N, C-alpha and C positions, 0 to 999 in steps of 0.2 A: 226469629230474631237474629239480626246481624249487627255486629259491633266492629268498628274500625279503630285500630290502634296506630296512631301516628308515632314516628320516631322510635320504632321498636328496634331493640338490639338483639343480637343472636342469643345472649344469655337469658333473655326473657322468654324465648320460644317454648322451652319445656313447660314452665309454669303456665303459659298461655294455653298450650295444647291440653295440659292436664285439666285446667279450669273449663275449657270449652267442652271437653269430653264429659266431665262430671255434670255440667249443666245443660248439655245438649243444645249449645248455642254456637252459631258460626262466628268465629273471631278471625278477622283478616288483619294483616299488618302491612305497614310500609316503613320506609326509613327516612321520610322527609318530615320537617316540622310543619305545624299548622300555620299557614300564612294565607294572604288574600289570593295567592296563586294556586295553592294546594287545597283550599277548602272544597273545591269542586269534587275532590276524591271522596268526600263524605256523602255525596248524593247516593241515595238508595240504601243507606244504613240507618239503623235505629238509634245507635249510640256511638259515642266517640270518646277516646281516651288519648291523652298526650303526655309526653315527658320531654321537656325542652327548656333551654335557657333563654331563647329569644322571646321577646314580648309578643303577646297576641293582642295587638293594639288597634288594628284596622277595623273600623266599624263594619266593613263589608263582611268580615269573617263571621261575626255574630248574626248579621242579617241573613247571610246565606245558610248558616246552620239552621236558623229558624225557618227559613223558606223550605228547607229540605225536610222539615218536620221533626228535627232533632230537638230533644227536650233537656239534654244535659251535656256536661263537659267534665269528664273525670280526669283529674291530674294524678299522675303516678309519682307524686312528690309531696313534700310537706309545704314548701313555699308556694304561694299562689299570687305573688306580686306581679307576675307576668300577665295576669288576667285583668281586663277592664271589667270590674264587677258591675258598673253602671250599665255598660253595654249588654252584659249578660242578662241583667235583670230586665232591661228594656226589650230584649228578645226572648224572654221567658225561658232562659237556660239555667238549670240548676248546676252550680259548679261545686265539685267536691275535691278534697285533697286526701292525702294519706298522712295523717298527723303523727303516727307512731309506727312506721314500717319496721324499725328496729333501733330503738334508742341505744342499745348496746353497741351497734355497729359504729356509730359516731363516737360514743364515749371511749371505746377501745382504741380508736385512732388517736383521740386526744391523749390518752395514756401513752401510746407509742411515741407520739411527738414529744411529750413532756420528758419521757425517759431519755430519748435521743439528745434533747437539748440539755437536760439536767446533768447528764454525764459527759457533756462536751464532745459528743462523738463526731459531730460535723467538723469541729476544729481539729480533733485528733486525726480524722481521715485526711484533711487538707495537709496536715504536717507530714503524715506518713507518706503521702504521695510525693513529698520532697525528700524522703529519707530521714525525717526527724521523728524519733520515737521518745522524745523527752516528756517529762511530766509537768513542766511549768505552766501554771495558770489553769490547769484542768481538774484541780481538786473539786469534788462535787459535794453538794448538800444531799441529805437523805429526805425523802418525801415526808416522813413522819415529823420532821422538824419544821415543815413549811405550812403556810396558809394559802389555800386555794380559793380564789374568788370567782364566782360564777355570775355572769350577767344573763339572766333568763333561766330560771330553774323550773322549766316545764318538763315534759316527758324526757327529752334528751338531757337537759341540764340536771335533772334529778338523777339520771343514770350516771352522769359524770360525778355528781356529788357522792353517790354511794360507793363508786370505785375508789375515790380518793379518801373517803372516810374509812373504808375498809383497810387502806394502806397506812392509816394513822395520822393523816393530815388534818389540820383544822380547816373546816370548810365554811365559808360565808357566801351569802348570795343576795343579790338585789333583784327583786321581782315583785310586781304589784299584787300578785296572788300568793298568799302564805299557805302552804299545804301542811296540815297537821301531821301527816304521815312522815314528814321530813324533820320533825322536831328533834329526833335523836341522831340526825345525820348532819344538819347544817344549822347555822344561825343567820337569820335574816337581818340585813343591815341596809343602809342607803347606798346609792351608787358611789358617792364620794368616799365612803369608808372602804368599799371594795377597791377602788382605784388606789387609795393611799396605803392600804394594808396588805394586799395580796402579793405573795411571792410568785404565784402563777395566776394569771387572769385569763379566763376562757369565756368566749362569747357563745351564747346559745339563745339568741333572741331572734324573732322574725324580723323581716325587713318591712318597716312601715315609714310613714312620713316622720314619725317621732324618733325612730331609731336610725334613720339615714345619717351617717357620719356621727353617730353618738360617740364613737371613739375618734378623737381628734387631737390636735396638737396640745390643747389644754390638758386633756386626760393624760397623755403620755408624760407631760411635765409633772403631773401629780404622782405618777407611779414611782416605785422604787427603782433606782438605777440597776438593781440586781434582779428585777422582775422579768419573768418570761410571759410573753403575750401569745395567746392562741385564738385563732378565728376559724371555727368550723361551722359557722352559721350561714351568713350571707355576706358577699363581698362588700357591698356598699354600706354596711354598718360601720366600716372603718374608712377614714380618710387616708387613702393609701400613701400619697406624698408625705403626710404627717408621720405615718409609720416608718417610711424610709428615713426621714429626717431624724426621728427618735432613735433609730438604730445607729445611724451615722454619727449622731451627737452623743451616743452612749447614755441617752436618757433612760433606756431600758437595755437589758442584757441580751435578750434573744427573742425570737418569734417563730411561730409555726403558722403557716397559712394553708388552709385547704380550699379556700375560696377567696377570690379577689375581684375588685372592680375591673370590668373589661375582659372577663374571662370567656365570654361567648366567642366561639370560633377558635378557642385555644384548648380548653379542657375537653378531654375525650378525643382529641385529634392527634394524628401523627404528623408533626411538623418538621420531621428530620430534613435537614438541608435547606429549610426555609427560614427567612429572617423573622425574628420575634419582634413585633411592633409595639408591644406593651412595655414601655421603658421602665415603669415602676417594677414590673415583674422581673425584668432583666437584672435590675439592681438587687432585688431580693435573692434571686437565684445565685448571684455571685458572692453572697455573704455566707461564710462558714458557720455563723451563729444563727442562721435562718433555715428552717425546713419548709419546703414547699411541696404540697401534694396536690394533684389535679382534680380536686373536688371528688374524692373517693371515700369520704367519710361514710357515706351510705352504702358503699359497694361491697356487700357480702352476700353469700348465697341466701341466707335467711331473709335479708332485707329485700333483695330482688324478688323473691317469691312472694313476700308479703305485699310489696308495692303493686305487683300484678294482680294478685288475688283481691286485695282490698279495693282497688280501683274498679275491677270488673264486677265485684259484688255491689259496689255503689251504682254502677250503670244499671245492673239488673234491678236493684231496689227502686231506683227512680222510674225506670220503664214499667215497673210493675205497680206503680202508683203509691209506693211507700216512701217514707222520708228517711234519707240517709243521715246518720249521726255525724257524718263528715262534711256536711254541707257548709260552704263558706260564703255562698252568694246570698243576695237579698231577695231573690225570686222565690 
């Protein structure tokens, strides 16, 4: 058995080698995304795994994989909106994702962002750079006095809820699925209640047609002027110009962004000395009350290991005629 992993990073190599040795399977890697130009690299392999931001949209990709005899496509990520599931089904490709590589990794980043913004550390640093060590305007609230609102209380959102509940915050969430195990952690409410009530609003929803720009100008107008907004889910769930405007117009107090529309070609890249073409991102980076991280919510040792192992386990399961519990395709 031979498996090809597209877009492999150096930090994935040890988990890949460990898994390959344990299962006596040849696993080869490359550093390119899966596209119509690179799909030919999969010829001669039994299974394929990818991790990329760019969409796998060209029908040729799916047709070629099918022609090569490949039966599956394993994503080393939670989001699978980059995949054309209809094309996958038409070409009999089982698509899998990694729905819970490490919910703690994202939830801990959310906590870090909240603490930075809550204590006004961005504003303090900007002042200190100018020699200003005064206290004006940076009196902080304590987490246990606040209401944390979560949009999407799945595996990651649940982990976020548990962290803030443990710190004494009131936690509310909007999610179509009500999980009994969270009854002692949060209270389920509707979206509008979250928007109007939350002191900290954090996004943990997948990207679908229904959630695209679910956070827009109207939502920001409903939020408290003192609210902190966090997005560590998918960039397009937020109307980015509306976010910029809400911050400029002081409709909300602060924001932290781990993912943003138009991030492909930016996150994970060293752009030192090169112009940044994403104008909304440039504006956000210039604001001392905004924290921007380059889509690193997932990026911990535990998460990387789990993403590799779970994806390769799924490849092996499908190729062995078993059904993966992580299947997201219709085939």
